[in-house]
N, C-alpha and C positions, 0 to 999 in steps of 0.2 A: 503493499500500499504506499503510495507516494506521500511525501509531506506536503501539505497545502501550500500553494504559493504565498498565501497571506502571512505565512510565518517567515518569509524571506528576511525581512528587516529585523525580526527578533533574533534569528539565527545568525545574521551578520553581527548583531551586538555580541552574542555568545562567542562567536569566533574571535572578535576583537579582545574581548575580555580574557579569554583562555590563552591566546597568543600574548597578550600583554602580561599577563601573570607569568607564564613561562619565560618571558624575556626578562621581567622584573627580578625573578630569582637568581637569574645569572649575575645581575648587579649586586644584589644582596650577598651573593656568595663572595664576590670579589672584594666588597668593601667591609662587610659585617661578618663574614665567614659563616653565613647562615644561608642555605645548608652548608656544612662543612665542605670545603673545596678538596679536590683530589690532591694528593701529595706534591705533584709536580706544580701546583699552584700555590704552595704555602709561603713562598718568599715575598718580598716587597714586589709591588706592582711597577712595571715599567711604564714609561708615558702612553704607549699605545694601549696597553691594558687599562691604565686610568681612563683614557678617552672612551674605550670600549665600555668600561663599566659605568661610566657616567651616563652615556647613551642608553645603556641597558637599564639603569635605575630610573632615570628621569623619563626616558621615552616609554618604558614599560609602565610606569605609573600613569603617565598622560594617556596611554592607550587604555588602561584598565578603566579609568573614569570617562574616556571618550571625549578628551579636550584636545582641541587642534589635531584631530585624528589623521586628515589627510596629509598635512606637512610633516607631522612626526612620522607616520607610517612611510613616506617617501624617503626621508633621511635614514630611517632604519632599514629599509629595502636596500638602499645603497651601501649601507654599513655591511649588511650581510653579504652582498655580492663581493665586496672587497674582501671580507673575511673568507669567503669561500675560495677566492683565487689565491690569497696570501697563505692560507693554511692547509688547504685541502687538494686544490687542483694539480699541484706539483706531485702528489702522491699517486696519481693514477686518474684515468678517464672517468671511472664510474664512481658516483657519490656513495653507493653501498659498500664500495671497497676503499674509498679514500677517507671515509669518516665525515664527509660533508653533507649528508642527508638533511641534517637539522639546519644548517645554514643555508641550504638551497630552499628548503621549505619555508623557513622564516622569510627569506628574500622575496618569494613569490606571494606568500600570505600578505606580507606587509605592502607589496605592490598592488595587490588586489584591494587592501583597505584604503590606500592612497586613491585609488579610483572610485571606490564604492562609498567611502565615508564610514562613519562609526555606527549607523543603525539607529533604531528608534530609541534604544536604552543608552543614551550618550548625553553628555553636557552639550555637545555640539548640536544634537537635535533639539535640546531644550532652548538654545539660543537661535534656533531657526535656520540652521545651516542644512543644506541638503545631504 
């Protein structure tokens, strides 16, 4: 049984919230060690990881509440594209083998959110943005 089309904007909001929470926890892991990071991330953060953590923390939080969804999602999509090519693409062609599946999926989910907006359950919708 297909999901009714009338649920589209609500499910868009759910996608935004879940993706934002997933991204937010990467930022909290870098800055607050919650959840505890893997051993290879236990030392001080280099400037690139500080920038990534800031985007994950702030961008993830903004996506969760649905504020400035389109521009934030666009920036985060670009960040994930850069992350994929810097950290994963050199390890092989296939995302399932080079460890880049999450980066690839986040990139395209965020690109979709940049085009579609935050959905009905967002601060953007309350402010009258499409």
